[in-house]
SELUM-785916 format. One record per residue (C-alpha): residue in one letter; x, y, z. Coordinates in steps of 0.05 Angstrom, whole numbers, plus 5000, padded with zeros to 4 digits. Layout:
AXYZ/...
This chain:
M196356978504/I190557118551/V184457498526/G178457638570/G181357208626/R181856588582/L187756268547/A186656458475/V193356268443/D198755798467/E204155828413/R211456038407/I212556768392/D216256598327/D210256198304/L205556778319/V209157348287/G211157098221/G215056848166/R208756608129/I208657178077/V214557318031/R214357907982/I218457817919/A219158237856/M223258047796/S223358247723/G220257717680/P213657537647/A208557617705/E204656987688/G210956567680/V213856837745/A207356687783/K207155987755/R214355837775/L213356147844/S207255717858/A211355097842/V216355237897/D215754737954/G211955028013/V208555597975/G201055537987/A198656147947/V201456687903/H198257387901/R200257917851/V201058617882/E203459277855/N209959597879/A214260187858/D217359777801/G210859487774/A208858787796/A210958397857/F208257767889/D206257597960/L207556857973/E203456528029/L207655968057/D204455328084/E208755418146/P214155908168/R220855698140/E227055998107/I225456038033/T229256658010/G235356277986/E230955827943/L227456427913/Y233956777898/A236556147864/L230156117822/A231056837799/V238256717780/A236656067744/E231156397703/G235357027689/W230157467723/P233258067759/L230958077831/T228658757855/E225358587922/L225557997970/A222858088041/V219757658095/Q213557998123/R212857938199/R207058158243/S208158508309/L205658198374/E200858788377/D197858578309/V197157858333/F193758088398/R188858518358/E187157928313/V186257448370/S182057958410/R177558068350/V176557318340/E175357208415/G170157778414/G174258258457/A176058968442/A183359158430/
């Protein structure tokens, strides 16, 4: 990605747009759910957010990878009904805006 005539980012598109945030909501004790989610391999941080059903969690992954199967298995093993599971992806436009802002350009 070139910003202001300079190479600003040299990465694969898949690495730029996402897979690093996973939103999950399941019925269970919020503190216990957060603790179990933070113990999943590759999860760097767990943030509680509100959704239509109450509480959900945004998981920041250390690196983009397929983790939804693991999270589903955790919900089943704990007996927590899963109500939401989605990988959040950024658009290339969002990435360009972020890079432009960091590089001091206007997007």
